[in-house]
C-alpha positions as CSV (number, residue, x, y, z in Angstrom):
1,M,113.6,28.7,-68.1
2,L,111.7,25.2,-68.8
3,R,108.6,24.5,-70.7
4,G,105.7,23.0,-69.0
5,P,103.3,20.3,-70.3
6,G,101.0,21.5,-72.8
7,E,100.9,24.6,-75.1
8,G,104.6,25.5,-74.7
9,T,104.1,27.3,-71.2
10,I,107.0,28.7,-69.9
11,V,107.8,27.4,-66.3
12,L,109.3,30.2,-63.9
13,V,109.5,27.7,-61.0
14,E,109.1,24.1,-60.7
15,T,109.5,22.2,-57.5
16,K,109.2,18.5,-56.4
17,N,108.5,17.3,-53.1
18,L,110.1,20.4,-51.7
19,T,110.2,20.2,-48.0
20,K,112.2,22.3,-45.2
21,V,111.9,21.2,-41.6
22,F,112.7,23.3,-38.7
23,G,112.8,20.9,-35.5
24,E,109.1,19.6,-35.4
25,V,107.6,22.3,-37.7
26,R,107.4,21.5,-41.3
27,A,107.3,25.0,-42.8
28,V,107.1,23.6,-46.5
29,D,105.7,20.3,-46.4
30,D,106.3,18.4,-49.6
31,L,105.4,20.9,-52.1
32,T,105.3,20.2,-55.7
33,V,104.3,23.5,-58.2
34,A,104.9,24.4,-61.5
35,I,104.5,28.2,-61.5
36,P,104.3,30.0,-64.9
37,E,106.2,33.1,-66.0
38,G,104.5,36.5,-65.4
39,A,103.0,38.5,-62.5
40,I,102.5,35.9,-59.4
41,G,100.7,36.4,-56.4
42,L,101.8,34.1,-53.3
43,V,99.3,34.2,-50.5
44,G,98.2,32.4,-47.4
45,P,97.6,32.8,-43.6
46,N,100.7,33.6,-41.3
47,G,102.5,30.5,-40.8
48,A,101.5,29.0,-44.4
49,G,105.2,28.8,-45.5
50,K,105.0,31.9,-47.8
51,T,108.7,33.4,-46.6
52,T,110.0,30.0,-46.0
53,F,109.0,29.2,-49.7
54,L,110.7,32.4,-51.0
55,R,113.9,31.8,-49.2
56,L,114.2,28.3,-50.6
57,L,113.9,29.7,-54.0
58,L,116.7,32.4,-53.3
59,S,118.8,29.4,-51.8
60,L,119.1,31.4,-48.6
61,L,117.9,28.2,-46.9
62,Q,118.8,24.8,-48.0
63,P,115.7,22.2,-48.5
64,T,115.6,19.3,-45.9
65,A,114.0,17.0,-49.0
66,G,113.1,17.7,-52.3
67,T,114.2,19.9,-55.3
68,A,113.8,23.2,-57.2
69,K,114.4,25.1,-60.3
70,V,113.9,28.9,-60.9
71,L,114.4,30.3,-64.5
72,G,115.8,26.8,-65.4
73,R,118.5,26.6,-62.5
74,D,118.6,24.4,-59.5
75,I,118.3,26.4,-56.3
76,L,121.3,24.7,-55.3
77,D,123.4,26.9,-57.6
78,G,123.2,29.8,-55.2
79,V,125.1,32.9,-56.0
80,P,124.5,32.5,-60.0
81,L,120.9,32.0,-59.4
82,R,120.5,35.0,-57.2
83,E,122.4,37.1,-59.7
84,R,119.2,36.7,-61.7
85,I,116.9,37.6,-59.1
86,G,115.9,40.9,-57.2
87,Y,115.0,40.3,-53.7
88,M,112.7,42.8,-51.5
89,P,112.5,41.1,-48.6
90,E,109.9,42.1,-45.6
91,H,112.2,43.1,-42.9
92,D,114.6,46.0,-42.4
93,C,117.8,44.9,-44.5
94,L,119.3,48.3,-45.0
95,I,122.7,49.3,-43.8
96,P,121.6,52.4,-41.8
97,D,125.4,54.3,-42.0
98,M,125.5,54.2,-45.8
99,T,124.0,56.7,-48.2
100,G,120.9,55.5,-50.4
101,V,122.8,55.7,-53.6
102,G,126.0,54.0,-52.0
103,L,123.9,51.1,-50.7
104,V,121.9,50.5,-54.1
105,A,125.4,50.8,-55.9
106,F,127.0,48.4,-53.4
107,M,124.3,45.8,-53.9
108,G,124.7,46.1,-57.7
109,R,128.5,45.1,-57.2
110,V,127.3,42.2,-55.0
111,S,125.1,41.2,-57.9
112,G,127.8,40.9,-60.4
113,L,128.4,44.6,-61.7
114,D,131.4,46.4,-62.5
115,A,131.7,49.8,-60.3
116,D,130.9,52.3,-63.2
117,S,127.8,50.1,-64.1
118,A,126.7,49.7,-60.5
119,I,126.9,53.7,-59.7
120,G,125.3,54.1,-63.0
121,R,122.4,51.9,-62.6
122,A,122.0,53.2,-58.9
123,H,121.1,56.6,-60.4
124,D,118.9,55.0,-62.7
125,V,116.8,53.1,-60.2
126,L,116.5,55.5,-57.6
127,Q,115.4,58.1,-60.3
128,F,112.7,55.3,-61.1
129,V,111.5,54.5,-57.5
130,G,111.5,58.6,-56.7
131,V,114.4,58.8,-54.4
132,E,115.9,62.2,-55.8
133,E,118.2,64.5,-53.5
134,E,117.5,62.2,-50.7
135,R,119.8,59.6,-52.1
136,Y,123.3,61.1,-50.8
137,R,121.5,61.1,-47.2
138,K,122.2,58.2,-44.8
139,V,119.7,55.7,-44.7
140,A,119.5,56.1,-41.1
141,E,117.7,59.5,-41.6
142,Y,114.9,58.1,-44.0
143,S,111.1,57.6,-43.4
144,T,109.7,54.3,-43.8
145,G,108.4,55.2,-47.2
146,M,112.0,56.3,-48.5
147,K,113.3,52.8,-46.9
148,Q,110.9,50.9,-48.8
149,K,111.8,52.8,-52.1
150,V,115.6,52.1,-51.6
151,K,114.8,48.4,-50.9
152,L,112.9,48.3,-54.1
153,A,116.0,50.2,-56.0
154,Q,118.2,47.6,-54.7
155,S,116.4,44.7,-56.0
156,M,116.3,46.4,-59.6
157,V,119.9,47.6,-59.6
158,H,121.3,44.4,-61.8
159,D,118.2,44.3,-63.9
160,P,117.0,40.8,-63.0
161,Q,114.8,38.8,-64.9
162,L,112.7,37.6,-62.0
163,Y,111.8,40.0,-58.7
164,I,110.5,38.5,-55.4
165,F,108.7,41.0,-53.3
166,D,107.8,39.9,-49.8
167,E,105.5,42.3,-48.3
168,P,106.4,45.6,-50.0
169,T,103.7,47.8,-48.6
170,T,104.3,47.0,-45.0
171,G,104.4,50.1,-42.8
172,L,103.1,52.4,-45.5
173,D,100.4,55.0,-45.5
174,P,97.8,54.9,-48.0
175,R,99.7,57.4,-50.4
176,G,102.9,55.4,-50.0
177,R,101.2,52.0,-50.7
178,T,99.4,53.5,-53.8
179,E,102.9,54.7,-55.0
180,M,104.5,51.3,-54.3
181,L,101.8,49.3,-55.9
182,D,102.1,51.6,-58.9
183,L,106.1,50.9,-59.2
184,V,105.3,47.1,-58.7
185,R,102.9,47.1,-61.5
186,A,105.0,49.0,-64.0
187,I,107.8,46.3,-63.4
188,A,105.4,43.6,-63.9
189,S,104.0,44.9,-67.1
190,S,107.6,45.6,-68.5
191,P,108.4,42.7,-71.1
192,G,110.6,39.9,-70.1
193,R,110.3,40.6,-66.4
194,N,108.6,38.2,-64.0
195,V,107.3,39.1,-60.6
196,I,106.5,36.8,-57.6
197,L,104.3,39.2,-55.0
198,S,103.8,37.7,-51.6
199,S,101.4,40.1,-49.4
200,H,98.7,39.3,-47.0
201,L,96.9,42.2,-48.7
202,L,94.8,40.3,-50.9
203,P,93.3,43.4,-52.8
204,D,97.0,44.6,-53.9
205,V,97.7,40.9,-55.4
206,E,94.6,41.0,-57.1
207,T,95.3,44.4,-58.9
208,I,98.7,43.4,-60.0
209,C,98.8,39.6,-60.5
210,K,97.6,37.4,-63.2
211,Y,98.3,34.0,-61.7
212,V,98.1,33.0,-57.9
213,V,99.5,30.4,-55.6
214,I,97.6,29.9,-52.3
215,L,99.7,27.9,-49.5
216,D,98.6,26.7,-46.1
217,G,100.5,24.8,-43.8
218,G,103.4,24.5,-46.1
219,H,100.9,22.9,-48.9
220,Q,99.6,24.3,-52.1
221,I,95.8,24.4,-51.7
222,A,95.0,26.0,-55.1
223,A,96.8,27.6,-58.0
224,G,95.8,29.0,-61.3
225,D,95.0,31.9,-63.4
226,L,93.3,34.3,-61.3
227,H,90.4,35.3,-63.3
228,D,89.4,31.4,-63.8
229,L,89.8,30.9,-59.9
230,L,87.6,33.7,-59.0
231,T,85.1,33.3,-61.7
232,G,84.3,29.7,-60.6
233,A,82.8,26.7,-62.6
234,A,79.5,27.7,-64.8
235,D,77.7,24.9,-63.4
236,R,77.9,26.3,-60.0
237,L,75.8,29.1,-58.3
238,R,76.7,31.1,-55.2
239,I,74.0,32.6,-53.0
240,D,74.5,35.3,-50.9
241,I,71.9,35.3,-48.1
242,R,71.0,37.3,-44.9
243,G,69.8,34.5,-42.4
244,D,71.5,31.2,-41.1
245,R,73.4,29.9,-44.2
246,E,74.1,26.7,-42.9
247,A,70.2,25.9,-42.4
248,F,69.7,27.2,-46.0
249,A,72.3,24.7,-47.5
250,Q,70.7,21.9,-45.4
251,R,67.1,22.8,-46.6
252,L,68.6,22.9,-50.3
253,R,70.2,19.6,-49.8
254,E,67.1,18.0,-48.5
255,A,65.3,19.2,-51.8
256,G,67.9,16.9,-53.4
257,F,70.7,19.5,-54.6
258,E,74.2,19.5,-53.8
259,A,74.9,22.6,-51.7
260,E,77.3,23.5,-49.0
261,A,77.6,26.9,-46.7
262,G,80.7,28.6,-46.9
263,P,82.2,32.1,-45.4
264,T,81.1,33.6,-48.9
265,G,77.7,32.3,-49.3
266,V,75.9,28.9,-50.2
267,H,77.1,27.0,-53.1
268,V,74.9,24.7,-55.2
269,G,75.2,23.2,-58.1
270,R,73.5,24.4,-60.9
271,R,70.3,22.3,-62.6
272,P,66.9,22.8,-63.4
273,G,64.9,23.9,-60.5
274,V,67.5,25.1,-58.2
275,E,66.2,28.9,-58.6
276,A,62.8,28.5,-57.4
277,E,63.9,26.0,-54.5
278,V,66.2,28.8,-53.5
279,F,63.3,31.2,-53.2
280,Q,61.3,28.6,-51.4
281,A,63.9,27.8,-49.1
282,A,64.3,31.6,-48.4
283,R,60.6,32.0,-47.6
284,A,60.5,29.0,-45.5
285,L,63.3,30.0,-43.5
286,G,62.6,33.9,-43.3
287,A,65.9,34.5,-45.1
288,E,66.8,37.1,-47.9
289,V,68.5,36.4,-50.9
290,R,70.8,39.0,-51.9
291,Y,72.7,37.7,-54.8
292,M,72.3,34.5,-56.6
293,G,74.3,34.0,-59.7
294,R,77.8,32.4,-61.2
295,E,80.6,32.5,-58.4
296,I,82.5,35.7,-59.4
297,R,84.1,36.7,-56.0
298,S,87.0,38.5,-54.8
299,L,90.4,36.9,-54.0
300,E,89.8,37.5,-50.4
301,E,86.2,35.8,-50.5
302,F,88.0,32.7,-52.4
303,F,91.1,32.5,-49.8
304,L,88.5,32.6,-47.0
305,E,86.6,29.9,-48.4
306,L,89.7,27.6,-49.3
307,V,91.3,28.2,-45.9
308,A,88.1,27.3,-44.2
309,R,87.5,24.3,-46.0
310,N,91.3,23.2,-45.7
311,E,90.7,23.7,-41.9
312,G,87.7,21.3,-42.1
313,K,89.3,18.6,-43.7
314,G,92.3,19.0,-41.1
315,A,89.9,18.9,-38.1
């Protein structure tokens, strides 16, 4: 893997001007990112380019322009690169007439294992994910939860350096979702293993990942250490009010403070006198101040704020 600028950071994925065009749609648009090793969350609204980006990294799609490296290898390397990656796609990709253990062993052979190693590893990973006697039944007979576990197992069978999970909890009930997240978390915490988790369920990403990349319209709109992104700058306050946020922000601007209203509250620069002005604005507008403090928010709140801001720029 590559080392990034400053402090010897190891770069898991690096792209430069990566672009993928389908007709008139730029699914990934001039994307330049440097993603560190570890547990990485990939989030964005529908149509943001997440799945296309993952398929480019896997060399399942060829870029229209630009370059990308994964684990230090060019994505154009194809099969030699994919042998180092475990991929759990969102869509149903299992062969219904194969048994669970037969399918996982087959995927091990596809990924470069010999026959004996593939069957041995297949039993090991199926035991890990909780598929026991059912492994000898045909996949067509499995429940959605069991199919998801087999999809996870086939991504593990060749002991890859990088796991790519695309919506791993799709279709699962609350118990199945919890079990799947526990398995993903166990993989993410294993030494020498890296995970890219793409999910629209932002609390899932928040509980597992330490770094997040947010895409919208094929562009990166934010990336960084999750704690740093959610904590925000020390010189900014978030004010949660019950009332008209835009009018509240306008009142603060009229008083000489830099303020803006967003989906997660009113955001204002911290400087002397701001707290007093906040309560004066609340009294004048008949609003209720429910929270005032440093910008500590959930990933969902941060995501909504970013997307709204990005849509405003495009308007």
